[in-house]
N, C-alpha and C positions, 0 to 999 in steps of 0.2 A: 404399537408398543411391544407386542410379543416378539417381533424381530429384534428390537432394541434390547429387550431383556435377555434374549439368547446371546446377543453379541457381547454383552457386558458381564457375562459370567466370569468369575475369577478376578483377575487384576486389570482387565481391559477397561477402557472408557470410550465413550462415544461423544463426538462433537457434533452439534447440530447448529445450522445457520438457518434462520427463518427470514424469508424475504417475500416481497410481493411479486416476484418474477421480473422486476425491473430494477429495483433500487435496494441498497442496503442502508439501514439507518446509520447516521453519522456516529462514529466513534472518534473522539478527539480529546487531546490534552496538550498542555504546553510542555515543551521539552523535546528532546531528540528520541527518547526511547518509546517503543511501541508496546502497548499492553497486549496480552494474549488474544483478546477478542479482536483487536485491530489486526494483528499478525494473521489470524485465521481468515478474516475477511479479505485481506490483501492477497493472500496465497490462493484464494479461490479463483481469481481472475474476474473478468467482466461478466455481469449477469446478462442474459439468463443462462448462457451456456456453462459458465463456471469451469472453463477448461484449463485453469491455472494461469499464473502470471506470465506475460510475454512482454518483451521490451516495447515501450510505448512509442518509440520513434517510428514514424511512418516508413513502412517497407521492411523494417527489421523484425524478424520473428524469433530472435534468440529467447530461449527459455531458461538457460542455466547461467549462473554467475551474475544474476541480476542484483542491482543495488536500488534501494528505495530513495528516490529523489523528491525533495520538497518542491512542488511546482512554484509556489511562492516561497522563496528561500527562508529557512529558519532565521538567518541573520537579518532578514527583512520582517521578522515577527510572523512568518507564515506558520500556521499550526501543524502539528503532527496529527493529521486527520485523514480519514478515508478519502475524502475528496481533494486533499492537497498532496497526496503522495502518488507517485507513479513509478512503475518498475522501468529501469533503464539498464542496458548492458554497460559495461565499463567504458567503451569508447563514446557512447552517446551521453553517458553521465558526465564524463570529462568535458565534452563539447558544451553541454548545457551549463555546467558550472562556469566555464570560461565565458560563455555568453552572458550569464548573470553577473559575472565580475565586471565585464566591459560595460554593462548597463548600469553599474553602480548599485546593484541590489544586494551585494554582499557586504557593503560598507555602511548601509543605512541602518539606523536604529529608530524604528517607529515607536509609537506609544505602547506600553506593556499591556 
């Protein structure tokens, strides 16, 4: 706590994320926007290393210009949640969206 107090002197603030070394508790809500807690958890990257977000496409290691993709699309009633969002670079996000469109996932309307 002494280190945290030293860091927050003046106008600074500290963000803390508590985890069990393996999993982050689910942060979810309906809608497209992401609350601050969810944005913080997503930006950390995968536990336990928390080395920042990297494109989730196999073999792609892009770290910049990432877009947050709904694994189960929002149009298919997929939630905006920690476990349903993945970082994708623009080319992989475009390809995933086209795959979802061809699979009919962007036209379905499930129960609210």
